[in-house]
C-alpha positions in Angstrom: 32.3 -43.3 -0.6 31.0 -41.7 2.6 33.5 -42.0 5.4 35.3 -39.7 7.8 38.4 -40.1 9.9 38.2 -39.4 13.6 41.0 -37.7 15.5 39.6 -37.9 19.0 39.1 -41.7 19.5 42.6 -43.4 19.2 45.9 -41.6 19.4 48.2 -44.4 18.2 45.7 -45.9 15.7 43.4 -44.7 13.0 39.7 -44.4 13.6 36.8 -43.7 11.2 33.1 -43.7 10.7 31.7 -45.2 7.5 28.0 -45.0 6.5 25.5 -45.7 3.8 21.8 -46.2 3.2 22.3 -50.0 3.2 24.6 -52.4 4.9 26.3 -53.1 1.6 27.0 -49.4 1.0 28.4 -49.1 4.6 30.6 -52.1 4.2 32.0 -50.8 0.9 32.7 -47.4 2.5 34.5 -49.0 5.4 36.6 -51.1 2.9 37.5 -47.9 1.0 38.4 -46.1 4.2 40.6 -49.0 5.3 42.4 -49.1 2.0 42.7 -45.3 2.0 44.6 -45.4 5.3 47.2 -47.4 3.5 47.2 -45.8 0.1 46.8 -42.0 -0.2 45.3 -42.1 -3.7 43.0 -45.0 -4.3 42.7 -44.2 -8.1 46.3 -45.5 -8.5 45.2 -49.1 -7.7 44.4 -50.6 -11.1 42.0 -53.6 -11.5 44.6 -56.1 -12.6 43.9 -59.0 -10.1 40.6 -60.4 -8.9 39.7 -62.2 -5.7 36.3 -63.5 -4.6 35.8 -62.9 -1.0 33.3 -64.9 1.2 33.1 -64.4 4.9 30.5 -65.5 7.5 29.6 -64.3 11.0 26.8 -64.7 13.5 26.5 -60.9 13.9 26.5 -58.1 11.4 29.4 -56.2 13.1 31.6 -59.3 13.1 30.8 -59.7 9.4 32.4 -56.3 8.7 35.3 -57.2 11.0 35.9 -60.3 8.9 35.7 -58.4 5.6 38.3 -55.8 6.6 40.6 -58.5 8.1 40.4 -60.3 4.8 41.6 -57.2 2.9 44.5 -56.8 5.3 45.3 -60.5 4.9 45.6 -60.2 1.1 47.8 -57.1 1.6 50.1 -59.0 4.0 50.1 -62.5 2.4 49.9 -61.7 -1.3 51.0 -58.0 -1.4 47.7 -57.2 -3.0 45.9 -53.9 -2.6 42.2 -54.7 -3.2 39.1 -52.6 -3.6 35.6 -54.0 -3.2 33.5 -54.0 -6.4 30.3 -56.0 -6.0 29.1 -56.9 -2.5 26.1 -58.9 -1.3 25.0 -59.6 2.3 22.5 -62.4 3.1 21.1 -63.6 6.4 19.9 -67.2 7.0 19.3 -69.2 10.2 21.1 -66.5 12.3 24.2 -66.5 10.1 25.3 -63.5 8.0 27.1 -64.3 4.7 29.0 -61.7 2.7 30.2 -62.4 -0.9 32.2 -59.7 -2.7 34.3 -59.2 -5.8 37.6 -57.6 -5.0 39.8 -56.1 -7.6 43.3 -54.5 -7.4 46.9 -55.1 -8.0 50.2 -55.9 -6.4 51.5 -53.3 -4.0 54.1 -51.1 -5.7 55.9 -48.4 -3.6 56.9 -46.6 -6.8 53.3 -46.4 -8.0 51.2 -46.3 -4.8 51.4 -43.4 -2.3 51.8 -45.6 0.7 50.8 -43.8 3.9 50.9 -46.3 6.8 50.7 -50.1 7.2 47.5 -51.4 8.8 48.2 -54.4 10.9 44.7 -55.3 12.0 41.2 -54.2 12.8 40.6 -53.8 16.6 37.5 -54.6 18.5 37.9 -51.5 20.7 34.7 -49.4 20.1 34.0 -51.4 16.9 30.3 -51.1 16.0 27.8 -51.4 13.2 24.5 -49.8 13.9 21.3 -48.9 12.2 20.5 -45.2 12.1 17.5 -43.3 10.9 19.3 -42.7 7.6 20.7 -46.2 7.1 23.7 -47.7 8.7 26.9 -46.5 10.3 30.2 -48.3 11.3 32.8 -47.2 13.7 36.2 -48.8 13.1 39.7 -48.5 14.7 42.6 -49.8 12.8 45.9 -50.9 14.4 48.8 -49.3 12.5 
């Protein structure tokens, strides 16, 4: 997944850019980057559990915000580390709807290389923008 961590944006948080040719690719890359902040080796997350995710927002940037918050919610509430599999974004009547399949397993400190705990997505410098090559997201995570 195409993403890069940014050292010069937030000193006490983690910032990254994620990108893709489509919104769906960009959102999946941002989800991977968020999970990779918490778990050093994403390949250690087996696809044992499944959750269907559906979020809505009136703006595309807030749709990404809601998706990432949902992944953090599952980590906190159910101790699930989830990775996005299928993802679809639709727009109708000024409302964006995202549906996704998320697969993963219960957090296991003996199995998963836990790096830091992400508490939330911040709105500071948060952006999703169309570029000549597709889409790019800028995200800062509160750790």
